[in-house]
C-alpha positions as CSV (number, residue, x, y, z in Angstrom):
1,X,0.1,-0.1,0.1
2,X,2.8,2.2,0.5
3,X,6.1,2.9,-0.7
4,X,9.3,2.3,1.3
5,X,10.4,6.0,1.5
6,X,6.8,7.0,2.6
7,X,7.2,4.4,5.7
8,X,10.5,5.5,6.6
9,X,9.4,9.7,6.3
10,X,6.7,8.6,8.4
11,X,8.3,7.1,11.0
12,X,10.8,10.4,10.8
13,X,8.4,12.4,11.6
14,X,6.8,10.2,14.2
15,X,9.8,9.8,16.3
16,X,10.6,13.7,15.6
17,X,7.0,14.5,16.8
18,X,7.6,13.3,20.4
19,X,10.2,15.5,22.7
20,X,9.4,15.0,26.4
21,X,11.3,18.2,26.8
22,X,9.1,20.7,25.0
23,X,5.1,19.5,25.6
24,X,2.5,21.0,24.3
25,X,1.1,23.9,27.3
26,X,-1.1,21.7,29.7
27,X,0.8,18.9,29.1
28,X,3.4,17.7,31.9
29,X,6.1,14.7,31.3
30,X,7.8,13.7,34.4
31,X,10.1,10.6,35.5
32,X,8.1,10.2,39.0
33,X,9.7,6.8,40.2
34,X,8.6,4.1,39.8
35,X,7.2,5.0,36.4
36,X,9.4,5.6,33.6
37,X,7.4,8.4,32.2
38,X,4.4,9.4,32.9
39,X,2.2,12.0,31.1
40,X,0.3,14.6,32.7
41,X,-3.1,16.8,31.2
42,X,-6.2,18.4,32.4
43,X,-9.5,18.4,31.5
44,X,-9.8,22.1,31.9
45,X,-12.4,23.8,29.0
46,X,-13.3,27.7,28.9
47,X,-16.9,26.0,28.6
48,X,-16.9,25.1,32.3
49,X,-17.8,28.5,33.1
50,X,-21.3,28.3,31.0
51,X,-21.5,24.6,32.3
52,X,-21.5,26.2,36.3
53,X,-23.7,29.0,35.6
54,X,-26.0,26.5,34.0
55,X,-25.5,24.2,37.0
56,X,-26.2,26.8,39.7
57,X,-29.4,27.6,37.8
58,X,-30.6,24.4,37.6
59,X,-29.7,23.0,41.2
60,X,-31.5,26.3,42.4
61,X,-34.7,26.4,40.8
62,X,-35.1,22.7,41.0
63,X,-33.9,22.5,44.4
64,X,-36.3,25.0,45.8
65,X,-39.6,23.1,43.8
66,X,-38.3,19.9,45.8
67,X,-37.7,21.4,49.5
68,X,-41.3,23.3,49.2
69,X,-42.9,19.9,48.0
70,X,-41.1,17.9,50.4
71,X,-42.4,19.9,53.1
72,X,-45.9,20.1,52.6
73,X,-47.6,17.5,54.8
74,X,-50.6,16.4,52.5
75,X,-48.1,16.2,49.0
76,X,-48.7,12.4,48.3
77,X,-45.2,10.5,47.6
78,X,-45.3,10.1,43.6
79,X,-44.8,13.9,43.2
80,X,-42.0,13.9,46.2
81,X,-40.3,11.5,44.0
82,X,-41.1,13.2,40.8
83,X,-38.8,15.9,41.2
84,X,-35.9,13.8,42.2
85,X,-34.5,12.8,39.3
86,X,-34.3,16.3,38.2
87,X,-31.6,16.9,41.5
88,X,-29.7,14.3,40.1
89,X,-29.5,15.3,37.0
90,X,-28.4,18.5,38.8
91,X,-25.6,16.8,40.8
92,X,-24.4,15.0,37.7
93,X,-23.8,19.1,35.9
94,X,-21.7,19.8,39.0
95,X,-19.7,16.8,39.0
96,X,-19.0,17.3,35.3
97,X,-18.4,20.7,36.3
98,X,-15.7,19.6,39.5
99,X,-13.8,17.2,37.0
100,X,-13.2,20.2,34.3
101,X,-11.9,22.0,36.8
102,X,-9.8,19.7,39.0
103,X,-9.9,16.7,37.0
104,X,-6.2,15.4,35.1
105,X,-5.5,12.4,32.9
106,X,-2.4,10.6,33.1
107,X,-0.8,7.9,31.0
108,X,2.0,6.3,32.6
109,X,4.8,3.4,31.5
110,X,6.4,1.1,33.4
111,X,7.7,-2.4,33.1
112,X,6.4,-2.9,29.6
113,X,2.8,-1.4,30.3
114,X,1.2,1.5,30.2
115,X,-1.2,2.6,33.1
116,X,-4.0,5.2,32.0
117,X,-5.3,7.3,34.9
118,X,-8.6,9.5,34.7
119,X,-9.8,11.4,37.6
120,X,-9.6,14.1,40.6
121,X,-6.9,13.6,42.7
122,X,-6.4,9.8,43.8
123,X,-9.6,9.0,43.6
124,X,-10.1,7.5,39.3
125,X,-10.2,4.9,36.8
126,X,-7.0,3.4,36.2
127,X,-6.7,0.7,33.5
128,X,-3.4,-1.3,32.3
129,X,-2.6,-2.7,29.2
130,X,0.6,-4.5,28.1
131,X,2.8,-2.1,25.4
132,X,3.8,-5.7,23.1
133,X,-0.3,-5.7,23.1
134,X,-1.6,-2.6,21.8
135,X,-2.4,-2.9,17.8
136,X,-3.4,0.8,16.9
137,X,-3.1,3.7,18.0
138,X,-4.5,7.0,16.2
139,X,-6.2,9.9,16.7
140,X,-10.5,9.1,16.0
141,X,-13.5,10.1,16.2
142,X,-15.4,9.6,19.7
143,X,-19.2,8.5,20.1
144,X,-19.7,11.8,21.6
145,X,-20.8,14.7,20.1
146,X,-21.1,18.5,20.6
147,X,-23.2,20.8,18.5
148,X,-23.6,17.8,16.0
149,X,-20.2,17.1,15.9
150,X,-17.9,14.3,17.0
151,X,-15.4,15.0,19.8
152,X,-12.3,13.3,18.6
153,X,-9.6,11.4,21.2
154,X,-6.7,8.9,21.2
155,X,-7.5,5.3,20.5
156,X,-6.0,2.7,21.9
157,X,-6.7,-0.7,21.3
158,X,-5.4,-3.1,22.7
159,X,-6.3,-7.1,23.0
160,X,-9.2,-5.9,20.8
161,X,-10.3,-3.5,23.2
162,X,-10.8,-0.1,22.7
163,X,-10.4,3.2,24.7
164,X,-10.0,6.9,24.1
165,X,-7.4,9.2,26.0
166,X,-7.5,12.7,25.2
167,X,-10.8,13.5,24.5
168,X,-12.1,17.2,23.4
169,X,-8.1,18.2,23.7
170,X,-6.9,20.3,20.9
171,X,-5.1,18.8,18.0
172,X,-1.6,19.5,19.4
173,X,-1.9,18.0,22.8
174,X,-3.4,14.4,21.2
175,X,-0.8,14.4,18.7
176,X,1.5,14.7,21.2
177,X,-0.1,11.9,23.1
178,X,-0.4,9.4,20.3
179,X,3.4,10.4,20.0
180,X,3.9,9.4,23.5
181,X,2.4,6.3,23.4
182,X,4.2,5.6,20.1
183,X,7.7,6.5,21.4
184,X,7.3,4.0,24.4
185,X,6.2,1.0,21.9
186,X,9.0,1.6,19.8
187,X,11.3,1.2,23.2
188,X,9.4,-1.8,24.6
189,X,11.6,-4.6,22.8
190,X,9.0,-6.9,23.8
191,X,6.1,-5.5,21.3
192,X,4.2,-8.3,19.2
193,X,4.2,-8.4,15.6
194,X,1.1,-6.5,13.7
195,X,1.1,-3.0,15.6
196,X,-0.6,-0.4,13.4
197,X,1.9,2.4,12.4
């Protein structure tokens, strides 16, 4: 499908793309023991302020109605329970605001393994995969949409399972994350045949 010169040029460009000493703004690369290298990024988006205002208005209005209904003794139970889903939606909105303000993602490399972490502080979801079993790394559209347009993320396909990191980050940051993963796959001598570069 490709000429040898194109593949060599693509590999050269890929190698040149990753420079741990020159990460994009908002990304930090450190060597925190026991990890070989840790790439950290924040989930912050300027859209958080609009979401925060909407969440405060939503929770305020539904909260006032809920309190008024709950403290009226003659109100039947189905009516009291009717507004609880609206409160749950409000809490989810405020949770999203907290993640956008204080959340972070990390990619950690250690002993031929890639760990992905997403959460706030020490609380979050950690997933691991063997660098040798990563079959594909690419920037692709996710199932999430914003204004009827897909949100892109860095796809990692490992053992037939797909996972995305860096959703919603700008192109420069996603390309850096992709180059970081490819760099460590190349460094891992035990990687299996079939990695799609």
